[in-house]
C-alpha positions, 0 to 999 in steps of 0.5 A: 500500500505504502509503496504504491502511494510512494511511487505515485508521489515520486511521479508527481515530484517533478511537476511540484519541483518545476512549480516551486523553482520557477522563481526564488520567491516561489521557492521561499514560499514553498519552503515556508509553507512546508515548514508551516505544515510540518509545525502544524502536523507535529506540534499543533493542537488536536484540531490543527493536526487534523488539517495541516495540508489545508492550513498550509495551502491557506498559509502559502496563499496568504503569503503570496497574496501579501507579497503581491500587495507589497510588490515583492512578487507578481501577486494573484490575478483574479481576472480569470475568476472574475471573467469565468462562467460560474454556471454551465455544463461542460461540452459533451463528446461521444467516444470513438473506439479504435483498437490501438487506443483500447490496447494502449489503456490496458497497462493503465487499467492494471495500474489502476486495479493495483492502486484501487486494491492498495487504497482499499487495504489502506482504509482496511488498515486504518479502520481496523476492518477486514474489507477483503469481502468488498474488493469485488464490489469496489472494482465493479463500482470503479469500472462502472463509474469509468464506463459511464464517465467515458460514455459521455466524454469524461475521464476515467475515475479512480480512488484517491489517496487524498480522500484516504488521507482525510479519513485518516486525519479526521478518523471518520470512515463512514460514507 
């Protein structure tokens, strides 16, 4: 379980590194944010320890906002938010099936099954429950959700380690 989540993190690391090393200011804000998250997680009171990532994101955003006000950094541009359509439906596309495209997704499916299994095992371990009897249902549910999503031009669905981390932090395991 941990190895799979670790591998996913390693694959995402280059993207994070390119984002935080864009400028010196970005690097310092990232360092301050990570330090804040670690302090919250290690020395914060019980309520603070449950939300260190959320608080860290808010902390980093506030620092970036303040740096923009004082002209230290580029600031936060709200133009996109201001001009965005706040209500509406996404464009729908009908799928086109081709043999090579279908064959290229097989390795992805194998990885997603392993990821799903790892996430179920992680939840099982955190909740001290044996969820092995529900593996088939979880795989079928994930597959059906992906089929329905793809039928309307959407992306595939998967389980998310972030949600599992929230369950671990909040100790709420019900749906």
